[in-house]
C-alpha positions in Angstrom: -29.6 -67.4 -23.0 -32.2 -67.1 -25.8 -35.3 -64.8 -25.6 -38.0 -67.1 -24.2 -36.0 -68.1 -21.1 -34.9 -64.7 -20.2 -38.2 -63.6 -20.1 -39.6 -66.0 -17.6 -36.8 -67.7 -16.2 -36.9 -67.6 -12.5 -33.8 -65.7 -10.1 -31.9 -68.0 -8.4 -33.9 -68.0 -4.3 -30.6 -66.4 -2.9 -31.4 -63.5 -5.2 -35.2 -63.4 -4.0 -36.1 -60.8 -1.2 -36.5 -62.2 2.6 -40.7 -62.2 3.0 -39.3 -63.4 6.5 -38.7 -59.7 7.5 -40.7 -58.2 4.7 -44.3 -60.2 5.1 -45.9 -58.3 8.1 -45.5 -55.0 6.4 -46.3 -56.4 2.7 -50.0 -57.8 5.0 -50.4 -54.2 6.3 -49.8 -52.5 3.2 -52.3 -55.2 1.8 -55.0 -54.7 4.4 -54.5 -50.8 3.8 -55.1 -50.7 0.3 -57.7 -53.3 -0.2 -59.6 -50.8 2.8 -59.4 -48.2 0.9 -60.3 -49.2 -2.4 -63.4 -51.1 -1.0 -63.9 -48.1 1.9 -63.3 -45.1 -1.2 -66.3 -47.5 -3.4 -68.8 -47.7 -0.6 -68.4 -43.9 0.3 -69.0 -43.1 -3.7 -71.9 -45.1 -3.7 -73.5 -43.6 -0.7 -72.9 -40.3 -2.8 -74.5 -41.4 -5.6 -77.4 -39.4 -6.9 -80.4 -41.7 -5.6 -82.2 -42.3 -9.0 -78.5 -44.4 -9.4 -77.6 -45.1 -6.2 -75.7 -48.7 -5.4 -76.1 -50.0 -8.7 -78.3 -50.3 -12.3 -78.2 -54.3 -11.5 -80.4 -55.0 -14.8 -78.1 -58.5 -15.0 -78.9 -60.0 -11.5 -82.7 -58.5 -12.5 -82.3 -61.1 -15.5 -81.0 -63.5 -13.5 -83.4 -63.3 -11.2 -86.1 -63.0 -13.4 -84.9 -66.5 -14.8 -85.2 -68.2 -11.7 -88.4 -66.8 -11.0 -89.7 -68.3 -14.2 -88.4 -71.8 -13.3 -90.2 -72.2 -10.4 -93.4 -71.0 -12.0 -92.7 -73.4 -14.8 -93.0 -70.8 -17.8 -91.1 -71.1 -21.0 -87.9 -69.2 -21.0 -87.9 -68.0 -24.6 -91.4 -67.7 -25.8 -93.4 -64.5 -26.4 -95.1 -63.7 -23.3 -94.2 -60.6 -21.4 -92.8 -62.4 -18.5 -90.6 -64.7 -20.6 -88.7 -62.0 -23.1 -86.2 -62.0 -20.4 -83.2 -59.9 -22.5 -85.2 -56.9 -24.3 -84.5 -53.1 -23.9 -88.0 -52.4 -24.4 -88.8 -53.0 -21.0 -88.7 -56.9 -20.9 -84.7 -57.8 -21.5 -83.8 -61.1 -23.1 -82.4 -64.0 -21.4 -79.6 -65.0 -23.7 -77.7 -68.0 -20.9 -78.8 -71.7 -21.1 -82.0 -73.1 -19.6 -79.2 -74.6 -17.0 -78.2 -71.4 -16.1 -81.9 -70.6 -15.0 -82.6 -73.2 -13.1 -78.9 -72.2 -11.1 -80.5 -68.7 -10.6 -83.3 -70.1 -8.8 -81.5 -69.1 -5.9 -81.3 -65.6 -6.7 -85.0 -65.5 -6.0 -85.2 -66.5 -2.0 -83.5 -63.0 -0.7 -85.5 -59.9 -1.5 -84.0 -57.8 -4.4 -82.4 -55.2 -2.5 -80.6 -57.4 -0.1 -79.4 -59.6 -3.3 -77.9 -56.5 -4.8 -75.6 -56.1 -1.8 -75.0 -60.1 -1.2 -73.9 -59.5 -5.6 -71.1 -56.8 -5.0 -69.9 -59.2 -2.0 -69.8 -62.2 -3.7 -68.1 -60.7 -6.9 -65.7 -59.4 -4.2 -64.8 -62.3 -2.9 -64.9 -63.8 -6.5 -61.8 -61.4 -7.1 -59.5 -62.2 -4.1 -60.2 -65.6 -4.6 -59.0 -65.7 -7.9 -56.1 -64.0 -7.4 -55.1 -66.1 -4.5 -55.2 -69.1 -6.4 -53.6 -67.6 -9.2 -50.5 -66.8 -6.8 -51.0 -70.6 -5.5 -51.2 -72.2 -8.7 -47.8 -69.8 -9.6 -46.0 -71.5 -6.7 -46.5 -69.3 -3.7 -47.0 -70.9 -0.3 -49.9 -69.9 1.7 -49.0 -67.2 4.6 -49.0 -63.7 5.2 -46.9 -62.7 1.7 -48.9 -63.9 -0.4 -52.4 -62.6 1.5 -51.0 -59.2 1.5 -50.1 -60.3 -2.1 -53.4 -61.0 -2.8 -55.0 -57.8 -1.2 -52.2 -55.3 -2.9 -53.3 -56.7 -6.5 -57.1 -56.9 -5.5 -57.1 -52.7 -4.8 -54.8 -52.2 -7.8 -57.6 -54.1 -10.2 -61.0 -53.1 -7.9 -61.4 -50.2 -9.5 -60.6 -51.5 -13.1 -63.7 -50.9 -15.5 -64.5 -54.4 -15.5 -64.5 -54.9 -12.2 -66.5 -52.1 -11.9 -69.0 -52.6 -14.4 -69.4 -56.5 -13.1 -70.4 -55.1 -9.5 -72.6 -52.1 -11.4 -74.7 -54.5 -13.5 -74.8 -57.5 -10.6 -72.9 -59.7 -13.4 -71.6 -63.7 -13.2 -68.5 -63.1 -15.1 -65.9 -63.1 -11.7 -67.8 -66.0 -10.8 -67.5 -68.2 -13.4 -63.7 -67.3 -14.1 -63.1 -68.1 -10.2 -64.7 -71.2 -11.0 -62.3 -71.6 -13.6 -59.4 -70.5 -12.3 -60.2 -72.8 -9.3 -60.6 -75.6 -11.2 -57.6 -75.5 -13.3 -55.6 -75.1 -10.1 -56.0 -78.2 -9.0 -53.5 -80.8 -8.9 -54.5 -83.0 -11.8 -54.9 -86.3 -9.7 -58.0 -85.2 -8.8 -60.3 -87.3 -11.1 -63.0 -84.5 -10.9 -60.7 -81.7 -12.8 -62.3 -80.2 -15.4 -66.0 -80.5 -14.1 -65.7 -76.5 -13.3 -64.9 -76.1 -16.5 -67.9 -77.8 -17.7 -70.4 -76.4 -15.2 -69.2 -72.7 -16.6 -69.6 -73.8 -20.0 -73.3 -75.0 -18.9 -73.9 -71.5 -18.3 -72.9 -69.5 -20.4 -71.1 -71.1 -23.5 -67.9 -69.4 -24.5 -65.8 -71.7 -21.9 -66.7 -74.3 -23.9 -63.2 -73.0 -25.8 -61.6 -74.7 -22.6 -62.1 -78.3 -24.0 -60.3 -78.2 -26.8 -57.2 -76.8 -25.1 -57.3 -79.7 -22.8 -57.6 -81.8 -25.5 -54.4 -80.3 -27.6 -52.5 -80.2 -24.2 -53.2 -84.0 -24.2 -55.1 -83.8 -20.5 -58.3 -86.4 -22.1 -59.4 -87.1 -18.8 -59.6 -83.5 -17.8 -61.0 -83.0 -21.2 -63.5 -85.6 -21.1 -64.8 -84.5 -17.6 -65.5 -81.3 -18.9 -67.5 -82.1 -21.8 -69.1 -84.9 -19.9 -70.2 -82.3 -17.1 -71.6 -79.7 -19.5 -73.6 -82.5 -21.6 -75.1 -83.6 -18.3 -76.1 -79.7 -17.4 -78.1 -79.7 -20.9 -79.9 -83.1 -19.8 -80.9 -81.1 -16.8 -82.3 -78.4 -18.7 -84.1 -81.0 -20.6 -85.5 -82.7 -17.6 -86.9 -79.8 -16.0 -87.2 -77.1 -18.8 -88.4 -79.4 -22.1 -89.9 -76.9 -23.8 -87.0 -74.1 -23.4 -84.4 -76.5 -23.8 -86.1 -76.9 -27.0 -85.9 -73.7 -28.2 -82.6 -72.9 -27.1 -80.8 -75.7 -28.5 -82.6 -77.2 -30.9 -84.7 -74.0 -32.6 -81.2 -72.6 -32.5 -81.6 -69.6 -30.1 -78.1 -69.7 -28.6 -76.7 -68.9 -32.4 -78.6 -65.9 -32.3 -76.3 -63.7 -31.0 -78.2 -60.2 -32.4 -80.5 -60.9 -29.9 -78.3 -59.3 -27.3 -78.4 -56.2 -29.2 -76.6 -54.1 -31.3 -73.4 -55.9 -32.2 -71.2 -52.6 -33.1 -72.0 -51.0 -29.5 -69.2 -49.1 -28.0 -69.4 -51.5 -24.6 -68.8 -54.9 -27.2 -65.6 -55.7 -27.0 -64.3 -58.5 -29.1 -63.5 -59.0 -33.2 -66.7 -58.9 -34.6 -67.4 -55.6 -32.5 -64.9 -53.9 -34.3 -65.3 -55.3 -37.5 -68.8 -53.8 -37.5 -68.3 -50.8 -36.8 -65.4 -50.0 -39.4 -67.5 -52.0 -42.1 -70.8 -49.8 -41.8 -73.2 -52.4 -41.2 -73.9 -55.9 -38.9 -74.1 -57.6 -42.4 -71.2 -56.3 -44.1 -69.3 -57.5 -41.0 -69.5 -61.2 -40.8 -67.5 -62.5 -44.0 -64.7 -61.1 -42.4 -65.5 -61.8 -39.0 -65.6 -65.3 -39.9 -62.4 -65.2 -41.4 -60.7 -63.6 -38.5 -62.1 -65.7 -36.0 -61.1 -68.9 -37.4 -57.9 -67.7 -37.8 -57.3 -66.3 -33.8 -59.3 -69.4 -32.5 -56.2 -71.4 -34.4 -53.4 -69.9 -33.5 -55.0 -68.9 -30.2 -55.3 -72.5 -29.5 -51.8 -73.2 -31.0 -50.1 -70.6 -28.7 -51.5 -71.9 -25.5 -50.7 -75.4 -25.6 -47.0 -74.4 -26.8 -46.9 -72.6 -23.6 -48.7 -75.1 -21.3 -45.8 -77.6 -23.0 -43.3 -75.1 -22.5 -44.1 -75.4 -18.4 -46.5 -72.2 -18.4 -49.5 -73.6 -17.4 -51.5 -70.4 -16.0 -50.2 -68.5 -19.5 -51.6 -70.8 -21.6 -54.7 -70.8 -19.6 -55.1 -67.1 -19.7 -54.2 -67.3 -24.2 -57.0 -69.6 -24.3 -59.5 -67.3 -22.1 -58.3 -64.6 -24.1 -59.2 -66.1 -27.4 -62.2 -66.7 -26.6 -62.8 -62.7 -25.5 -61.7 -61.9 -28.9 -63.5 -64.7 -31.1 -66.5 -64.6 -28.9 -69.6 -62.4 -30.8 -70.0 -60.6 -27.7 -67.4 -59.7 -25.1 -69.4 -56.9 -23.4 -66.5 -54.4 -20.9 -66.9 -56.9 -18.2 -66.2 -60.3 -19.9 -62.6 -58.3 -19.7 -62.7 -59.1 -16.1 -59.9 -62.0 -17.3 -57.4 -59.1 -16.9 -57.4 -59.8 -13.2 -55.1 -63.4 -13.6 -53.5 -61.7 -16.7 -51.7 -58.7 -14.5 -51.4 -61.4 -11.5 -49.1 -63.2 -14.2 -47.7 -60.1 -15.6 -46.5 -59.4 -11.7 -45.3 -62.9 -11.3 -43.0 -62.1 -14.4 -41.8 -59.0 -13.3 -40.6 -60.5 -9.9 -39.1 -63.5 -10.9 -37.6 -62.7 -14.2 -33.6 -61.5 -14.8 -32.4 -58.6 -15.7 -34.2 -55.6 -17.7 -36.8 -57.8 -18.6 -38.8 -57.4 -15.1 -39.2 -53.7 -15.4 -41.0 -54.7 -19.1 -43.3 -57.1 -17.2 -44.1 -54.5 -14.7 -44.5 -52.0 -16.9 -47.3 -54.2 -19.1 -48.9 -54.7 -15.6 -49.3 -51.7 -15.2 -50.6 -51.0 -18.6 -53.1 -53.3 -18.4 -54.4 -51.5 -14.9 -54.5 -48.2 -16.2 -56.3 -49.1 -19.5 -58.7 -50.6 -17.9 -59.3 -48.3 -15.2 -62.5 -46.9 -14.2 -63.2 -43.3 -14.3 -66.0 -40.8 -13.6 -68.9 -41.5 -16.1 -72.3 -40.6 -17.3 -74.3 -42.4 -19.5 -77.3 -40.2 -21.9 -77.5 -37.2 -19.9 -76.8 -38.2 -16.0 -74.6 -36.6 -13.7 -70.8 -38.1 -14.2 -70.5 -40.7 -10.7 -68.1 -42.7 -9.6 -69.6 -44.8 -7.6 -72.3 -45.9 -10.0 -71.0 -45.2 -13.4 -67.8 -46.2 -13.5 -66.8 -45.8 -16.5 -63.7 -47.1 -18.8 -61.8 -45.1 -22.0 -64.0 -46.9 -24.0 -66.6 -45.3 -23.1 -65.3 -41.6 -24.1 -66.4 -41.6 -28.0 -69.9 -41.2 -28.5 -72.5 -44.1 -28.1 -75.8 -45.5 -29.5 -78.5 -45.9 -27.0 -78.9 -49.7 -26.7 -82.4 -49.5 -26.9 -82.5 -47.5 -30.7 -81.4 -51.1 -31.8 -84.6 -53.3 -30.5 -86.9 -50.4 -32.5 -85.2 -49.7 -35.4 -82.7 -52.0 -36.2 -79.2 -51.4 -37.8 -79.4 -48.2 -38.8 -76.1 -46.3 -40.5 -77.0 -43.1 -38.1 -75.6 -44.8 -35.1 -72.7 -43.2 -33.7 -70.3 -46.2 -33.6 -70.1 -46.1 -37.7 -69.1 -42.4 -37.2 -65.9 -42.8 -35.2 -62.7 -40.9 -36.7 -59.2 -40.7 -35.3 -59.0 -40.9 -31.5 -62.4 -42.0 -31.3 -61.9 -45.0 -32.9 -58.5 -45.7 -30.9 -60.5 -45.0 -27.6 -63.7 -46.8 -28.7 -61.7 -50.1 -29.5 -59.3 -50.3 -26.7 -59.9 -53.2 -25.2 -60.1 -55.3 -27.7 -57.1 -53.6 -29.5 -55.0 -54.4 -26.0 -56.4 -58.0 -26.2 -55.0 -58.1 -29.8 -51.6 -56.7 -28.8 -51.5 -59.1 -25.5 -52.4 -62.1 -27.9 -49.4 -61.1 -29.9 -47.2 -61.2 -27.5 -48.3 -64.6 -26.6 -48.0 -65.6 -29.9 -44.1 -64.8 -30.4 -43.4 -66.5 -26.4 -45.7 -69.3 -27.5 -42.9 -69.8 -31.0 -39.9 -68.7 -28.6 -40.7 -71.5 -26.3 -41.3 -73.9 -28.7 -37.9 -73.4 -30.7 -36.0 -73.4 -27.4 -37.8 -76.1 -26.0 -35.6 -78.0 -28.9 -32.2 -76.8 -27.5 -32.6 -77.2 -23.3 -30.4 -75.2 -21.6 -29.9 -75.4 -17.9 -27.8 -74.2 -14.9 -27.1 -74.6 -11.7 -27.6 -70.8 -10.9 -30.5 -70.8 -13.8 -33.6 -72.8 -12.6 -36.2 -73.8 -15.1 -39.3 -72.1 -15.2 -41.2 -72.6 -11.4 -44.8 -71.2 -12.7 -46.2 -75.1 -12.4 -46.8 -75.8 -8.8 -44.8 -78.7 -7.4 -47.2 -81.5 -7.1 -49.6 -80.1 -9.8 -48.7 -82.0 -12.7 
């Protein structure tokens, strides 16, 4: 048996635990663990300092402001004080599409304090839904065992920093990820499969990377549906918000990544961010980043395609998502919620793989949770707090107040330009971890391609069952 099969090949059913015996215990453990995770979160939040209690919901405030502007027919990208939606000088700029602003009109219905709480609930449901759907996509049947596994994994991942920052800011990342996972876990016979990717890309452009992935994996109808739905979102924006759409699409605002702030800021965990921090200026980083992004995109899509053709559809999808995180100019810490399905996949491999390899997968899953874990943190002199300031290890080094960039531009005095030693490791930890997993995906992909040419299968060694029956 060669490497790839040994790393992901499933054990015979006779070797698996009897879930009929243990499923009730698994469910009970899952309920207890998840209740403890959420209960501790509520407790920490209620005991946070009054000024930061519950959240610092700047992102959901931006979303709601965009929705209010749509209702008032005010241009989104003009110079009016009410339309500068994503600028740290009191009025953050809005960096999503006009269609996204239309979607965000729903956020204007409830009062803001209620909206913050609804946001937390929706994001927790998105976390649970993502794990549940991934397990289903991997072939686990509905029942108490799958529910218990979902709750246990959610409890472990709830206190990771990307999830906590999503709750803290009122971000949309968990919802978009759940939409994409839901879309791609549908049976291929569904003619509308791909629409979820199109909607997600219509709100935020990074999911567009899944369209070439669908083309390369020969799912042409899905790619066409995704592209068509995305085009409809653009058309809807021009129909409802023609001025804002002209500014965003025709005037090229969607290409101006610098509108989000300092590319080298600690919270940005992308290839551009790490290259900027090492280069000492944003302009000096551009040539190296363009080259690195091009190579990473080609290699990542190739690896995702090879994994998909080897029957590892979820692994291929996640490799594509990881590629997007690395090559996007801006991948904030909360964008890394894609570790959630990544940990689910690693646990699945650990559960199903043969021999000592299963322990390697278990160690990888545990390492991801620990690397991305949330710890009591603080911003710019505020008291350390776990309820509101649940920070990751990346925040250990000193960082620049984002407001400084909007006031002064790119300066050599920024803290990130002067990291050294362990500060470089900690401050770039997410992107370095992503690069390591990216290399692992490349290795698995090339092994899979090589071994597909010489198939080996016996009655006692069934092939990979990552793809659920009836979904191809």
